[in-house]
Backbone as ProteinMPNN parsed JSONL, in Angstrom:
{"seq_chain_A": "MPQSRALETVVGLFVAAGLGALLVLALQVSNVAALTDRDGYELQARFENVGGLKVRSPVKMGGVRIGRVTAIDYDQERYEAVVTLRIDRRYDRIPVDTTAAIFTSGLLGEQYVALEPGGEEEYLADGDRIELTQSALVLEQVLGRFLFSQAAGEEGP", "coords_chain_A": {"N_chain_A": [[36.606, 43.458, -0.041], [34.188, 42.956, -1.593], [34.876, 40.756, -2.905], [35.314, 38.649, -1.038], [32.586, 38.331, -0.048], [31.489, 37.42, -2.373], [32.46, 35.092, -2.417], [32.008, 33.836, -0.296], [29.109, 33.447, -0.505], [29.149, 31.724, -2.755], [30.185, 29.722, -1.648], [28.305, 29.024, 0.467], [25.92, 28.544, -1.426], [26.92, 26.152, -2.084], [27.011, 24.475, -0.044], [24.298, 24.294, 0.493], [23.421, 23.255, -1.847], [24.675, 20.464, -1.496], [23.421, 19.627, 0.724], [20.99, 19.582, 0.055], [21.301, 17.088, -1.51], [22.017, 15.48, -0.084], [19.877, 15.293, 1.379], [17.484, 14.353, -0.599], [18.861, 11.879, -1.488], [18.346, 10.375, 1.311], [15.862, 10.217, 1.341], [15.228, 8.499, -0.649], [16.603, 6.259, -0.122], [15.267, 5.411, 2.567], [12.968, 4.962, 1.157], [10.63, 6.432, 1.728], [9.161, 8.126, -0.274], [7.609, 6.149, -1.204], [5.407, 5.873, 0.556], [3.541, 7.549, -0.326], [2.482, 6.044, -2.421], [-0.584, 5.975, -3.385], [-2.02, 5.268, -5.442], [-3.457, 2.133, -6.653], [-4.232, -1.179, -6.003], [-5.451, -3.387, -3.467], [-4.323, -6.509, -2.155], [-4.884, -9.551, -0.328], [-2.676, -11.97, 1.357], [-2.303, -14.987, 3.3], [-0.416, -16.138, 5.808], [1.468, -18.899, 7.564], [4.239, -18.144, 8.917], [5.592, -15.142, 8.934], [8.35, -14.522, 9.25], [10.804, -11.944, 9.122], [9.393, -9.894, 7.935], [8.242, -6.694, 7.202], [5.895, -3.935, 7.293], [5.939, -1.869, 4.7], [7.589, -3.488, 3.19], [8.93, -4.709, 0.159], [6.996, -5.814, -2.482], [7.573, -8.122, -5.045], [7.498, -9.22, -8.374], [8.863, -11.355, -10.722], [11.722, -10.309, -9.819], [11.133, -7.648, -10.124], [9.984, -4.737, -8.579], [6.735, -4.5, -7.752], [4.879, -3.38, -5.744], [4.331, -3.008, -2.568], [3.989, -3.911, 0.927], [1.336, -3.349, 2.99], [0.081, -3.534, 5.222], [0.233, -6.042, 8.114], [-1.16, -8.248, 10.136], [-2.547, -10.281, 12.416], [-4.494, -13.204, 12.601], [-6.677, -14.445, 14.756], [-8.621, -16.419, 14.763], [-7.956, -18.198, 13.022], [-5.017, -18.387, 13.33], [-3.041, -17.235, 11.818], [-0.828, -15.572, 10.082], [-1.792, -12.299, 8.389], [-1.309, -10.549, 5.441], [-1.336, -7.708, 3.934], [-1.06, -6.542, 0.646], [-0.254, -3.864, -1.362], [-0.57, -3.156, -4.685], [0.789, -2.038, -7.623], [-1.182, -0.183, -9.851], [-0.669, -0.165, -12.375], [-0.079, -2.874, -13.006], [-2.2, -4.927, -13.46], [-2.659, -7.418, -14.17], [-2.235, -9.7, -12.811], [-2.574, -13.069, -12.411], [-5.198, -15.289, -11.242], [-4.572, -17.72, -9.748], [-2.105, -17.036, -8.747], [1.223, -17.504, -6.756], [2.182, -16.623, -3.598], [5.247, -16.081, -1.817], [7.672, -15.599, 0.875], [10.66, -14.289, 0.737], [14.302, -14.127, 1.036], [16.426, -11.093, 0.307], [19.433, -11.66, -0.687], [22.111, -13.279, 1.901], [21.883, -12.165, 4.587], [19.717, -10.085, 3.982], [16.921, -7.649, 3.395], [13.575, -8.69, 3.891], [11.112, -9.711, 1.75], [7.879, -10.044, -0.34], [7.533, -12.281, -2.746], [5.983, -12.525, -5.729], [4.657, -15.33, -7.904], [3.801, -15.823, -10.926], [0.741, -17.608, -11.835], [-1.363, -19.569, -14.495], [-3.96, -18.952, -15.244], [-6.38, -17.478, -16.93], [-7.841, -15.507, -15.655], [-7.741, -12.75, -13.702], [-6.626, -11.258, -10.509], [-8.192, -9.022, -8.331], [-9.116, -5.78, -6.801], [-9.332, -6.258, -3.199], [-8.927, -8.829, -3.671], [-7.831, -12.279, -2.289], [-4.457, -14.187, -2.13], [-4.197, -17.437, -2.584], [-2.335, -19.395, -2.614], [0.281, -20.038, -0.728], [3.485, -19.509, 0.629], [5.253, -19.691, 3.655], [8.021, -17.681, 5.462], [11.158, -18.765, 5.563], [12.859, -19.474, 8.22], [16.127, -19.071, 9.683], [16.792, -19.899, 12.081], [15.168, -21.913, 12.556], [15.645, -23.934, 10.751], [18.588, -24.122, 11.06], [18.41, -25.507, 13.591], [17.479, -27.831, 12.91], [18.92, -29.117, 11.187], [21.113, -29.454, 13.078], [19.777, -31.12, 14.969], [19.579, -33.373, 13.319], [21.982, -34.148, 12.743], [22.862, -34.579, 15.453], [21.147, -36.692, 16.093], [22.03, -38.706, 14.343], [24.597, -39.258, 14.773], [24.155, -40.913, 16.943], [23.719, -43.291, 16.647], [24.353, -47.096, 16.379]], "CA_chain_A": [[35.628, 43.053, 0.608], [33.155, 42.371, -2.364], [35.488, 39.72, -3.138], [35.029, 38.053, 0.135], [31.458, 38.555, -0.282], [31.069, 36.404, -3.555], [33.03, 33.934, -2.035], [31.025, 33.067, 0.819], [28.266, 33.213, -1.412], [29.369, 30.533, -3.31], [30.438, 28.681, -0.507], [26.812, 28.838, 0.795], [24.974, 27.51, -2.648], [27.524, 24.802, -2.417], [26.747, 23.588, 0.953], [22.941, 24.132, 0.46], [23.043, 21.979, -2.714], [25.269, 19.609, -0.763], [22.646, 19.394, 2.035], [19.687, 18.98, -0.638], [21.46, 15.874, -2.53], [21.744, 14.506, 0.734], [18.352, 15.017, 1.63], [17.176, 13.175, -1.716], [19.427, 10.738, -0.946], [17.879, 9.905, 2.336], [14.254, 9.833, 0.936], [15.469, 7.552, -1.806], [17.015, 5.031, 0.87], [14.111, 5.191, 3.391], [11.298, 4.636, 0.835], [9.674, 7.66, 1.922], [8.251, 8.556, -1.453], [6.623, 4.916, -1.423], [4.469, 6.222, 1.577], [2.881, 8.291, -1.123], [1.408, 5.404, -3.526], [-1.777, 5.527, -3.326], [-2.687, 4.42, -6.844], [-3.247, 0.927, -6.693], [-5.196, -2.018, -5.592], [-5.049, -4.194, -2.437], [-4.432, -8.312, -2.242], [-4.139, -10.046, 0.844], [-2.081, -13.282, 1.547], [-1.916, -15.747, 4.4], [0.835, -17.045, 6.053], [1.738, -19.083, 8.871], [4.882, -17.51, 9.631], [6.121, -13.718, 8.163], [9.579, -14.215, 9.459], [11.215, -10.596, 9.552], [8.856, -9.022, 6.887], [7.639, -5.569, 7.648], [5.393, -2.729, 6.527], [6.45, -1.152, 3.536], [8.741, -4.376, 2.134], [8.701, -4.918, -1.599], [6.277, -6.951, -3.337], [8.247, -8.517, -6.231], [7.359, -10.376, -9.461], [10.182, -11.644, -11.594], [12.596, -9.333, -9.341], [10.802, -6.197, -10.314], [8.824, -4.174, -7.701], [5.539, -4.131, -8.478], [3.862, -2.863, -4.664], [4.551, -2.699, -1.247], [3.304, -4.345, 2.276], [0.78, -2.216, 3.606], [-0.087, -4.028, 6.896], [0.367, -7.025, 8.677], [-2.126, -8.536, 11.141], [-2.792, -11.919, 12.965], [-5.806, -13.593, 12.637], [-7.059, -15.196, 15.964], [-9.204, -17.643, 14.453], [-7.073, -19.195, 12.099], [-3.474, -18.575, 13.965], [-2.095, -16.983, 10.481], [-0.788, -13.696, 9.77], [-2.591, -11.719, 7.404], [-0.52, -9.328, 4.856], [-2.257, -6.745, 3.102], [-0.26, -5.879, -0.424], [-0.831, -2.755, -2.298], [0.077, -3.547, -6.147], [0.836, -0.632, -8.563], [-2.241, 0.091, -10.778], [-0.323, -0.698, -13.95], [0.302, -4.438, -12.531], [-3.433, -5.531, -13.174], [-2.729, -8.43, -14.952], [-1.812, -11.059, -11.723], [-3.493, -14.612, -12.455], [-5.833, -15.824, -9.692], [-3.717, -18.859, -9.322], [-0.425, -16.807, -8.24], [1.473, -17.97, -5.44], [2.928, -15.598, -2.952], [6.215, -16.385, -0.943], [8.732, -14.682, 1.538], [11.985, -14.348, 0.307], [15.089, -12.713, 1.768], [17.513, -10.469, -0.449], [20.837, -11.75, 0.108], [21.938, -13.853, 3.004], [21.21, -11.414, 5.654], [18.969, -8.803, 3.391], [15.679, -7.673, 3.572], [12.578, -9.794, 3.308], [10.207, -9.2, 0.429], [7.113, -11.075, -0.888], [7.551, -12.672, -3.938], [4.881, -13.482, -6.437], [4.991, -16.272, -9.135], [2.213, -15.935, -11.571], [-0.127, -18.776, -12.521], [-1.131, -19.572, -15.835], [-5.237, -18.692, -15.037], [-6.736, -15.99, -18.093], [-8.749, -14.69, -14.73], [-6.922, -11.629, -12.871], [-7.125, -10.751, -9.445], [-8.851, -7.879, -8.339], [-8.958, -5.3, -5.651], [-9.771, -6.841, -2.222], [-8.948, -10.566, -3.718], [-7.026, -12.849, -1.714], [-3.878, -14.973, -2.917], [-4.738, -18.487, -1.851], [-1.17, -20.366, -2.271], [1.474, -19.062, 0.0], [4.811, -20.13, 1.082], [6.179, -19.007, 4.718], [9.212, -17.206, 5.615], [12.104, -19.774, 6.052], [13.372, -18.967, 9.317], [17.388, -19.498, 9.439], [16.894, -20.729, 13.336], [14.448, -23.341, 12.691], [16.571, -24.796, 9.562], [19.841, -24.679, 11.561], [18.296, -26.272, 14.616], [16.527, -29.18, 12.239], [20.043, -29.55, 10.893], [21.999, -29.653, 14.063], [19.119, -32.111, 15.472], [19.33, -34.291, 12.451], [23.331, -34.396, 13.052], [23.013, -35.373, 16.539], [20.676, -38.014, 15.864], [22.788, -39.594, 13.69], [25.721, -39.332, 15.817], [24.055, -41.604, 18.053], [23.505, -44.753, 15.964], [25.754, -47.734, 16.709]], "C_chain_A": [[34.478, 42.383, -0.256], [33.537, 40.827, -2.86], [34.95, 38.398, -2.214], [33.673, 37.353, 0.313], [31.011, 37.19, -1.214], [31.495, 35.134, -3.376], [32.023, 33.109, -0.934], [29.415, 33.088, 0.177], [27.82, 32.004, -2.063], [29.411, 29.257, -2.713], [28.932, 28.189, 0.058], [25.651, 27.956, 0.119], [25.609, 26.226, -2.448], [27.427, 23.995, -1.309], [25.23, 23.587, 1.138], [22.647, 23.031, -0.358], [23.594, 20.683, -2.316], [23.942, 18.97, 0.352], [21.08, 18.975, 1.148], [19.898, 17.579, -1.318], [21.321, 15.092, -1.265], [20.058, 13.957, 1.542], [17.353, 13.746, 0.564], [17.63, 11.784, -1.457], [18.926, 9.843, 0.153], [16.567, 9.543, 2.186], [14.419, 8.548, -0.205], [15.597, 6.128, -0.929], [15.84, 4.769, 1.879], [13.116, 4.562, 2.771], [10.414, 5.381, 1.073], [8.467, 7.955, 0.872], [7.033, 7.286, -1.768], [5.15, 5.175, -0.652], [3.202, 7.093, 0.498], [1.882, 7.427, -2.662], [0.342, 5.186, -3.208], [-2.714, 4.779, -4.308], [-2.206, 2.782, -6.938], [-3.981, -0.247, -6.238], [-5.003, -2.891, -4.326], [-5.362, -5.815, -2.797], [-4.137, -8.496, -0.647], [-3.712, -11.515, 0.65], [-2.294, -13.713, 3.001], [-0.736, -16.437, 4.598], [1.237, -17.656, 7.37], [2.878, -18.53, 9.71], [5.76, -16.361, 8.54], [8.017, -13.689, 8.368], [10.107, -12.581, 10.079], [10.579, -9.592, 8.412], [8.297, -8.053, 7.729], [6.835, -4.712, 6.912], [6.418, -2.029, 5.91], [7.669, -1.984, 2.866], [8.321, -4.343, 0.885], [7.762, -5.914, -1.844], [6.863, -7.107, -4.736], [7.534, -9.415, -7.215], [8.521, -10.323, -10.642], [11.352, -10.907, -11.186], [12.368, -8.268, -9.594], [9.647, -5.816, -9.332], [7.758, -3.759, -8.171], [4.602, -3.493, -7.082], [4.805, -2.882, -3.59], [3.669, -3.751, -0.064], [2.877, -3.218, 2.8], [0.608, -2.018, 5.109], [0.133, -5.563, 7.167], [-0.38, -7.158, 10.027], [-2.424, -10.222, 11.473], [-4.205, -12.245, 13.156], [-5.793, -14.821, 13.578], [-7.745, -16.387, 15.835], [-8.542, -18.593, 13.989], [-5.644, -19.202, 12.608], [-2.762, -18.735, 12.628], [-1.96, -15.523, 10.57], [-1.321, -13.196, 8.197], [-1.84, -10.558, 6.987], [-1.123, -8.993, 4.022], [-1.014, -6.458, 2.196], [-0.864, -4.843, -0.879], [0.302, -3.111, -3.764], [-0.098, -2.074, -6.772], [-0.249, -1.062, -9.35], [-1.911, -0.494, -12.07], [0.022, -2.111, -13.823], [-0.973, -5.004, -12.699], [-3.68, -6.796, -13.993], [-2.103, -9.724, -14.203], [-2.891, -12.329, -12.088], [-4.006, -14.749, -11.076], [-4.935, -16.843, -9.153], [-2.064, -18.505, -8.997], [0.014, -17.471, -6.962], [2.36, -16.662, -4.832], [4.223, -16.422, -1.859], [7.014, -15.498, -0.249], [9.939, -15.15, 1.302], [12.746, -13.388, 1.178], [16.174, -12.421, 0.607], [18.92, -10.848, -0.004], [20.875, -13.006, 0.955], [21.359, -13.18, 4.201], [20.427, -10.144, 5.093], [17.694, -8.948, 4.043], [14.712, -8.495, 3.107], [11.49, -9.272, 2.484], [8.937, -10.14, 0.396], [7.376, -10.987, -2.29], [6.407, -13.443, -4.494], [5.125, -14.117, -7.685], [3.543, -16.322, -9.683], [1.888, -17.367, -12.243], [-0.178, -18.936, -13.847], [-2.739, -19.678, -15.961], [-5.09, -17.666, -16.126], [-7.404, -15.474, -16.946], [-7.719, -13.889, -14.096], [-7.423, -11.618, -11.416], [-7.496, -9.153, -9.417], [-8.796, -7.026, -7.016], [-9.852, -5.889, -4.6], [-9.533, -8.544, -2.295], [-7.785, -11.197, -2.648], [-6.128, -14.028, -2.701], [-3.904, -16.284, -2.092], [-3.224, -19.466, -1.589], [-0.048, -19.551, -1.779], [2.425, -20.057, 0.588], [5.295, -19.231, 2.303], [7.434, -18.527, 4.712], [9.761, -18.687, 5.742], [13.127, -18.835, 7.152], [14.777, -19.779, 9.78], [17.37, -20.233, 11.053], [16.639, -21.864, 13.249], [15.067, -24.244, 11.617], [17.739, -25.145, 10.311], [19.471, -25.788, 12.762], [17.713, -27.827, 14.202], [17.913, -29.851, 12.087], [20.721, -30.129, 12.051], [21.134, -30.98, 14.825], [19.353, -33.312, 14.81], [21.089, -34.897, 12.8], [23.561, -35.097, 14.143], [22.469, -36.586, 16.706], [21.268, -39.1, 15.099], [23.978, -39.973, 14.006], [25.232, -40.68, 16.533], [23.925, -43.01, 17.915], [24.625, -45.51, 16.345], [26.744, -47.828, 15.426]], "O_chain_A": [[33.859, 41.417, 0.192], [32.729, 39.938, -3.127], [34.338, 37.415, -2.632], [33.525, 36.189, 0.687], [30.37, 36.213, -0.828], [31.057, 34.169, -4.003], [31.511, 31.99, -0.961], [28.614, 32.457, 0.866], [26.737, 31.419, -2.05], [28.94, 28.164, -3.027], [28.573, 27.013, 0.016], [24.857, 27.142, 0.589], [24.939, 25.207, -2.615], [27.72, 22.808, -1.448], [24.837, 22.815, 2.012], [21.943, 22.077, -0.028], [23.009, 19.703, -2.776], [23.792, 17.766, 0.562], [20.243, 18.192, 1.596], [18.92, 16.922, -1.676], [20.589, 14.102, -1.269], [19.49, 12.949, 1.961], [16.783, 12.706, 0.891], [16.929, 10.791, -1.261], [19.04, 8.626, 0.008], [16.103, 8.611, 2.842], [13.498, 7.754, -0.398], [14.857, 5.151, -1.047], [15.507, 3.584, 1.882], [12.385, 3.762, 3.356], [9.285, 5.106, 0.667], [7.256, 8.003, 1.087], [5.953, 7.409, -2.346], [4.054, 4.813, -1.08], [2.012, 7.089, 0.812], [1.082, 7.876, -3.483], [0.129, 4.104, -2.662], [-3.687, 4.043, -4.143], [-1.094, 2.313, -7.183], [-4.991, 0.398, -5.955], [-3.791, -3.103, -4.31], [-6.291, -6.261, -3.469], [-3.401, -7.814, 0.066], [-4.327, -12.229, -0.142], [-2.454, -12.849, 3.863], [-0.149, -17.16, 3.793], [1.343, -16.877, 8.318], [2.75, -18.392, 10.926], [6.419, -16.716, 7.564], [8.775, -12.96, 7.728], [9.852, -12.151, 11.203], [11.209, -8.603, 8.039], [7.881, -8.357, 8.847], [7.086, -4.72, 5.707], [7.49, -1.663, 6.391], [8.544, -1.454, 2.183], [7.211, -3.874, 0.631], [7.903, -6.971, -1.229], [6.633, -6.225, -5.564], [6.965, -10.403, -6.751], [8.895, -9.333, -11.27], [12.167, -10.745, -12.094], [13.315, -7.509, -9.389], [8.581, -6.429, -9.269], [7.679, -2.788, -8.923], [3.494, -3.08, -7.425], [6.016, -2.771, -3.782], [2.64, -4.296, -0.465], [3.584, -2.25, 3.08], [0.799, -1.083, 5.888], [0.193, -6.265, 6.158], [-0.253, -6.318, 10.917], [-2.463, -11.13, 10.643], [-4.97, -11.558, 13.833], [-5.184, -15.874, 13.39], [-7.575, -17.323, 16.616], [-8.512, -19.73, 14.46], [-5.01, -20.189, 12.235], [-2.135, -19.719, 12.235], [-2.698, -14.624, 10.975], [-1.164, -13.785, 7.128], [-1.625, -9.637, 7.774], [-1.574, -9.802, 3.211], [0.036, -6.155, 2.762], [-2.094, -4.836, -0.825], [1.524, -3.254, -3.794], [-0.921, -1.214, -6.459], [-0.344, -2.267, -9.584], [-2.679, -1.177, -12.747], [0.537, -2.536, -14.857], [-1.046, -5.909, -11.869], [-4.792, -7.121, -14.409], [-1.563, -10.636, -14.828], [-4.095, -12.172, -11.887], [-3.437, -14.428, -10.032], [-4.574, -16.707, -7.985], [-1.11, -19.283, -8.98], [-0.813, -17.945, -6.183], [3.051, -15.899, -5.507], [3.863, -17.381, -1.177], [7.106, -14.412, -0.82], [10.294, -16.289, 1.607], [12.361, -12.392, 1.792], [16.737, -13.353, 0.031], [19.452, -10.338, 0.982], [19.934, -13.796, 0.888], [20.376, -13.666, 4.761], [20.51, -9.128, 5.784], [17.316, -9.801, 4.847], [14.855, -9.045, 2.015], [11.055, -8.165, 2.801], [8.988, -11.082, 1.186], [7.446, -9.946, -2.944], [5.932, -14.505, -4.093], [5.774, -13.516, -8.541], [2.501, -16.698, -9.146], [2.615, -18.037, -12.977], [0.778, -18.548, -14.52], [-3.064, -20.512, -16.807], [-4.039, -17.058, -16.329], [-7.793, -14.4, -17.405], [-6.658, -14.496, -13.948], [-8.58, -11.958, -11.17], [-7.177, -8.298, -10.243], [-8.381, -7.66, -6.046], [-11.034, -6.074, -4.893], [-9.803, -9.351, -1.405], [-6.885, -10.449, -2.267], [-6.624, -14.639, -3.648], [-3.624, -16.191, -0.897], [-3.045, -20.126, -0.565], [0.439, -18.572, -2.346], [2.148, -21.201, 0.948], [5.716, -18.103, 2.046], [8.119, -19.009, 3.81], [9.028, -19.648, 5.971], [13.859, -17.87, 6.931], [14.687, -20.936, 10.19], [18.063, -21.247, 11.126], [17.346, -22.804, 13.611], [14.872, -25.449, 11.778], [18.054, -26.335, 10.336], [20.142, -26.814, 12.877], [17.552, -28.758, 14.99], [18.17, -30.908, 12.663], [20.919, -31.343, 12.02], [21.852, -31.874, 15.273], [19.371, -34.342, 15.483], [21.264, -36.082, 13.083], [24.284, -36.093, 14.114], [23.038, -37.494, 17.312], [20.971, -40.284, 15.263], [24.445, -41.014, 13.541], [26.096, -41.549, 16.655], [23.997, -43.814, 18.845], [25.703, -44.986, 16.623], [27.871, -48.308, 15.55]]}, "name": "protein", "num_of_chains": 1, "seq": "MPQSRALETVVGLFVAAGLGALLVLALQVSNVAALTDRDGYELQARFENVGGLKVRSPVKMGGVRIGRVTAIDYDQERYEAVVTLRIDRRYDRIPVDTTAAIFTSGLLGEQYVALEPGGEEEYLADGDRIELTQSALVLEQVLGRFLFSQAAGEEGP"}
């Protein structure tokens, strides 16, 4: 009987460790840890179209995640989407002439905001706005334009 109890204890510990590993993996995949990233500064960027960009999407510079999207709002006066970005405090040397564009990871991957640094020696600070932006490339619009141009080209004499 004591040997059976020891085996049950070992199996129970193994199952608990497995469940703990699954929990850690789930938190890493869902980026829940990023919700606690309060240390940083906010920037804003305006886009005509944000495509499938979501709150908590990454903000990358040179392919490295330097922050997250914290809010996406719509400006009814200017008819533009206003995207709020939270940049990690350690990345505090982003030039004021930096450009922001919305890209897609891979063919069908998630969308993210890519920052391309400019050459100015003055840096963006908390609450500043990125002036130069490029909206998301909407696959349906590109495909529609291509098909329309193909159809128009075939109608010629």
